[in-house]
C-alpha positions in Angstrom: 183.4 -112.8 -5.2 183.0 -110.7 -2.5 185.7 -108.1 -2.8 186.0 -104.4 -1.9 188.9 -102.2 -2.9 190.9 -99.5 -0.6 191.6 -96.4 -2.7 194.2 -93.5 -1.3 196.5 -90.9 -2.3 199.5 -93.4 -2.9 197.6 -97.3 -2.4 195.2 -99.6 -4.3 194.7 -102.7 -3.5 191.7 -105.4 -3.6 191.0 -107.6 -1.0 188.6 -110.8 -1.8 187.1 -113.8 0.4 188.3 -116.4 -1.3 190.2 -116.3 -3.9 193.3 -112.8 -3.6 193.5 -111.2 -6.1 197.9 -109.7 -6.8 198.8 -106.9 -4.8 200.1 -103.7 -6.5 201.4 -100.9 -4.4 202.6 -98.3 -7.2 202.9 -94.6 -6.8 200.9 -92.2 -8.7 203.2 -91.6 -11.5 201.7 -90.9 -15.6 200.9 -93.3 -17.3 204.3 -93.3 -20.1 205.9 -94.9 -17.1 204.0 -97.5 -16.4 205.5 -99.5 -19.2 206.4 -103.0 -18.8 210.3 -101.7 -18.3 209.8 -99.2 -15.6 208.1 -101.5 -13.6 210.9 -102.8 -11.8 210.9 -99.4 -9.9 207.2 -98.5 -10.0 206.0 -102.0 -8.0 205.9 -104.1 -5.7 204.2 -106.9 -6.3 203.3 -109.1 -4.0 201.5 -112.9 -5.3 198.6 -115.0 -3.3 199.9 -118.0 -3.3 196.1 -119.1 -3.6 195.6 -121.7 -6.4 192.8 -121.8 -9.1 191.3 -124.7 -8.4 191.4 -126.7 -11.9 188.3 -129.0 -11.4 185.0 -129.1 -13.5 181.9 -131.0 -14.2 183.9 -132.6 -17.1 187.1 -134.1 -14.7 184.5 -134.8 -12.4 181.6 -137.1 -14.3 184.1 -137.7 -17.7 187.6 -138.5 -16.4 189.2 -140.5 -14.2 191.6 -140.0 -11.6 194.3 -141.3 -14.1 193.6 -138.8 -16.4 194.3 -135.5 -14.6 197.9 -137.3 -13.1 200.9 -138.6 -14.1 203.4 -140.4 -12.8 206.3 -140.8 -16.0 208.5 -138.1 -15.0 209.3 -137.7 -18.7 206.4 -135.8 -19.7 206.8 -133.4 -17.1 210.0 -131.6 -18.8 208.1 -131.2 -22.5 210.6 -133.9 -24.3 207.9 -134.8 -27.1 206.4 -135.4 -29.6 205.7 -138.3 -27.4 202.5 -140.3 -29.0 201.0 -143.2 -27.6 198.3 -141.9 -24.0 202.1 -139.9 -22.4 201.4 -136.7 -21.8 197.6 -136.6 -22.2 197.2 -137.3 -18.5 199.6 -134.2 -17.6 198.3 -131.5 -15.3 199.7 -128.6 -15.8 200.7 -126.2 -12.4 200.9 -122.9 -13.8 198.2 -120.7 -13.0 197.0 -117.7 -15.3 195.2 -114.8 -13.2 191.5 -115.2 -13.2 190.8 -111.5 -14.0 192.3 -111.8 -17.7 193.4 -108.2 -19.0 193.8 -107.0 -15.3 196.7 -108.0 -14.9 198.7 -105.9 -16.9 201.7 -106.2 -14.7 202.3 -109.8 -14.8 206.4 -109.5 -16.6 206.1 -112.3 -18.3 204.7 -110.7 -21.1 207.2 -109.7 -22.5 209.5 -111.6 -20.5 212.7 -113.0 -22.7 212.9 -115.5 -19.6 210.1 -117.8 -20.4 211.2 -121.1 -21.2 210.0 -121.9 -25.0 210.2 -124.8 -27.6 211.2 -125.8 -30.5 208.3 -124.9 -33.3 208.3 -127.3 -36.7 207.6 -126.2 -39.8 206.7 -126.9 -42.8 207.9 -124.0 -45.8 206.1 -123.6 -48.9 208.5 -121.3 -51.4 206.6 -119.8 -54.5 208.1 -122.2 -57.5 210.6 -124.2 -55.2 212.6 -121.1 -55.1 213.4 -118.8 -52.2 212.3 -115.5 -52.4 215.1 -113.0 -50.0 213.7 -109.5 -51.4 209.7 -109.6 -50.1 209.4 -110.7 -45.6 208.3 -113.8 -46.0 205.1 -114.9 -44.2 204.4 -116.7 -41.1 201.0 -118.5 -40.2 200.1 -119.9 -37.3 196.7 -122.2 -36.8 194.1 -122.5 -33.7 193.2 -124.8 -31.0 193.6 -128.4 -32.4 195.2 -128.2 -35.3 198.8 -127.9 -36.8 200.7 -126.5 -39.2 198.5 -129.0 -42.0 195.5 -127.0 -41.0 195.9 -123.2 -43.4 197.4 -125.0 -46.7 194.9 -124.3 -49.0 194.5 -120.4 -47.8 198.6 -120.4 -48.1 198.7 -122.2 -51.6 196.4 -119.2 -52.5 198.3 -117.0 -50.6 201.5 -118.2 -52.3 200.5 -118.1 -55.9 199.3 -114.2 -55.4 202.0 -113.0 -53.1 204.9 -115.5 -54.7 207.0 -115.1 -51.5 207.9 -117.5 -49.0 205.4 -118.8 -46.2 205.8 -120.9 -43.4 203.2 -123.3 -41.4 204.5 -123.6 -37.3 203.2 -126.2 -34.7 203.0 -124.2 -32.2 203.3 -125.6 -29.0 201.7 -128.8 -27.7 200.2 -129.3 -31.5 201.3 -131.6 -34.7 204.8 -132.1 -34.5 206.5 -129.3 -32.5 207.9 -130.1 -28.9 205.2 -130.7 -25.9 205.5 -128.6 -22.3 203.0 -128.4 -20.1 202.8 -123.9 -19.6 200.4 -122.9 -22.9 199.5 -119.8 -22.6 200.2 -116.5 -24.7 203.2 -114.8 -23.3 205.2 -118.7 -24.1 203.2 -119.1 -27.1 204.2 -115.7 -28.9 208.1 -116.3 -27.1 207.9 -119.7 -29.3 207.5 -117.9 -32.1 210.2 -115.1 -31.4 212.8 -117.8 -31.0 212.0 -119.2 -34.2 212.5 -115.5 -36.7 215.8 -115.7 -34.3 216.8 -118.9 -35.5 215.7 -118.0 -38.8 217.6 -115.3 -38.7 214.5 -113.3 -39.7 214.6 -110.3 -37.6 216.1 -107.6 -40.3 213.2 -109.0 -42.8 210.3 -108.2 -40.9 207.4 -111.1 -41.2 204.0 -110.7 -42.5 202.5 -112.2 -38.8 199.1 -114.3 -39.7 196.9 -116.3 -37.3 193.4 -118.2 -37.3 192.1 -118.5 -34.0 194.4 -119.1 -30.5 197.5 -118.6 -33.5 195.6 -114.8 -34.3 195.8 -114.5 -30.9 199.6 -115.6 -30.5 200.4 -113.6 -33.5 198.6 -110.8 -31.6 200.8 -111.7 -28.9 204.3 -111.7 -31.3 203.4 -108.7 -32.3 202.5 -106.3 -28.9 205.8 -108.3 -27.2 208.0 -107.2 -30.3 206.4 -104.5 -32.1 209.2 -103.8 -34.1 210.3 -107.4 -35.0 207.1 -108.0 -37.6 205.7 -106.0 -40.4 202.3 -106.7 -40.6 199.5 -108.5 -38.4 197.0 -110.5 -40.2 194.1 -111.8 -37.1 191.8 -114.7 -38.5 188.7 -114.9 -36.3 189.5 -114.0 -33.0 190.7 -110.2 -31.3 192.3 -108.8 -28.5 189.7 -109.0 -25.2 189.4 -111.8 -22.5 185.8 -113.9 -23.1 184.3 -116.1 -21.0 185.5 -119.9 -22.0 183.3 -122.1 -24.5 182.5 -125.2 -22.9 182.9 -126.7 -26.0 187.0 -126.7 -26.4 187.4 -128.4 -23.0 184.2 -130.9 -24.2 186.3 -132.1 -27.1 189.7 -132.8 -25.1 187.4 -134.9 -22.8 185.9 -136.8 -24.9 189.3 -137.2 -27.2 190.4 -138.6 -24.7 187.8 -141.0 -23.5 188.8 -142.5 -26.8 192.8 -142.9 -26.6 191.3 -144.7 -23.0 189.0 -146.6 -24.3 191.4 -150.2 -25.9 187.8 -150.9 -27.9 187.5 -148.1 -29.9 189.6 -149.4 -33.5 187.7 -147.8 -36.3 186.6 -143.8 -37.2 182.7 -145.4 -36.9 183.1 -145.9 -33.0 185.3 -142.5 -33.1 182.5 -140.5 -34.0 179.7 -142.2 -32.0 181.0 -140.9 -29.3 181.7 -137.6 -30.4 178.1 -137.2 -31.5 177.3 -136.2 -28.3 178.6 -133.1 -28.2 180.2 -131.9 -31.8 177.2 -132.9 -34.9 178.8 -131.5 -37.5 180.5 -133.9 -39.4 183.2 -131.3 -40.6 184.0 -130.0 -37.0 184.1 -134.0 -35.8 186.6 -135.1 -38.9 188.8 -131.9 -37.8 189.0 -132.9 -33.8 189.6 -136.8 -35.3 193.0 -135.4 -37.2 194.4 -135.1 -33.2 194.4 -139.4 -33.2 196.3 -142.0 -34.6 195.5 -146.0 -35.3 198.8 -148.3 -33.7 198.6 -151.1 -32.4 199.0 -152.1 -29.0 202.2 -153.6 -28.5 200.3 -155.5 -25.1 197.0 -157.3 -26.9 198.4 -156.6 -30.6 195.1 -155.1 -31.4 194.7 -151.4 -32.9 193.2 -148.9 -30.8 194.3 -145.0 -31.4 196.6 -142.7 -29.7 196.7 -138.9 -29.3 199.1 -137.0 -31.2 199.1 -134.0 -28.8 199.1 -133.5 -25.3 195.3 -133.9 -24.9 195.6 -133.4 -20.6 197.7 -130.1 -21.1 195.4 -128.5 -23.5 192.5 -129.5 -21.1 193.6 -128.2 -18.2 194.9 -124.8 -19.8 191.2 -124.6 -21.7 189.9 -125.4 -18.0 192.2 -122.9 -16.8 190.9 -120.3 -19.4 194.3 -119.5 -20.7 193.1 -119.9 -24.0 190.3 -117.4 -24.0 192.4 -115.0 -21.8 193.9 -112.1 -23.0 196.4 -109.8 -20.2 197.2 -107.4 -22.1 196.1 -104.2 -21.6 195.9 -101.5 -23.9 197.0 -99.0 -21.7 200.8 -100.5 -21.5 200.6 -101.7 -25.1 200.5 -101.0 -28.3 201.7 -101.6 -32.3 201.6 -99.1 -34.7 201.9 -101.9 -37.3 199.5 -102.3 -40.0 196.9 -105.1 -38.7 194.5 -106.7 -40.6 191.2 -108.6 -39.1 189.1 -110.9 -40.8 186.0 -111.7 -39.2 183.9 -114.8 -40.4 180.7 -113.6 -41.5 178.1 -116.0 -39.3 181.1 -116.1 -36.6 180.1 -115.1 -33.4 183.8 -115.2 -31.4 184.1 -111.1 -32.9 181.1 -109.2 -32.3 180.9 -105.2 -32.6 181.4 -105.3 -29.0 184.7 -107.1 -28.9 185.9 -105.3 -32.3 185.9 -101.9 -30.9 188.8 -102.7 -28.9 190.8 -103.7 -31.8 191.5 -100.5 -32.3 192.9 -99.9 -28.9 195.9 -101.9 -29.4 196.5 -101.5 -33.1 195.5 -98.0 -33.8 196.3 -99.0 -38.2 194.1 -101.5 -38.6 190.9 -102.5 -40.8 188.2 -105.2 -40.7 187.3 -107.3 -43.0 183.8 -109.8 -42.9 184.3 -113.2 -45.2 182.0 -115.4 -46.3 182.1 -118.2 -43.8 182.2 -119.8 -39.5 184.7 -119.5 -37.8 186.5 -121.9 -39.7 186.3 -119.3 -42.7 190.2 -120.0 -43.3 189.6 -123.7 -44.2 185.9 -123.2 -45.6 186.6 -120.6 -47.2 190.6 -119.7 -48.1 190.2 -118.5 -51.8 187.9 -115.9 -49.9 191.0 -115.7 -47.3 193.3 -115.2 -49.1 191.8 -112.5 -51.1 191.4 -110.2 -48.8 195.4 -110.6 -46.9 196.7 -110.3 -50.4 195.0 -106.9 -51.5 195.6 -105.5 -48.3 199.2 -106.7 -47.9 199.7 -105.2 -51.6 198.0 -102.1 -51.0 200.4 -101.4 -47.6 203.9 -102.5 -49.5 202.9 -100.2 -52.0 202.6 -96.7 -49.7 
């Protein structure tokens, strides 16, 4: 983009030829005054009406217009979970800024007025008895996952920590409600709503997340640092990264399966996925988002989706999932923070890891044998590191 910066004693703004950034007018004040709580008196927002295109080679080549438009008004309000093609075809109108973490003045990052949904969850109690003395643990899954994704790791954690652990389904996943907006501040607000619903504010839960769930956990802590006692991020870091092409393809090819009435066996599903994903374990993981059902119109079996693939694909193409809008000179959390990296994962490069301390000064970085899916491949290894860290921090 051709852009130039105009800088004067009291104003800075950017002009773009095709896309226009937010125009920000501010007085030169100390940084400490730039906290979101002081923004109304310091900032004037002029937001461009230019919307970023969601066009993509995947949409053009692999999807019909029917995949992009939705005429069912009931699906637009996120009343799910609905399971038969439903809002797989609904395209969100919410736009996340293309400039990622530079848009630190976005009021939504800390707003308590965001639309939220109720989250489905599963409680794991040690010996089936509630532990009201120790902080409970919240565990969040990654993209295309659900609360079942971390059951193996949580089994080990329950045995070692002997405390209440809650596996949550994030919005647009598992049995939780569907809604067109899918970004980190909204998902963090969902978790806050759940914490308050469970009356856990005074118990200060430990929050653990993997991949997308790790960024939700980080956003939750940055939004409300006093609400949580400890953070654990598994194979993700607080940076905006270039969107991976594979994830929109996953959603597109899963939609191919859902929209083809002639696909009714797992073998056929695997053949559809094979061109974009060779690893059998990942193929099987993706197929957990689908379920077989009997079409009432034809009487034949076919596949339906359990999650709104259209919404998730739209969010991926826009960059909502890879994005990170929080900026470290506005947001910091000093609670104990554990970051786990898969030994062969490429999600956490050294350059990315150097950003962790800017947001979470009280952090430790540990490596566990495994890929990006280290939580599933090596659940005991992850659980051992988490347990040791929690016990050490709680003993202080």
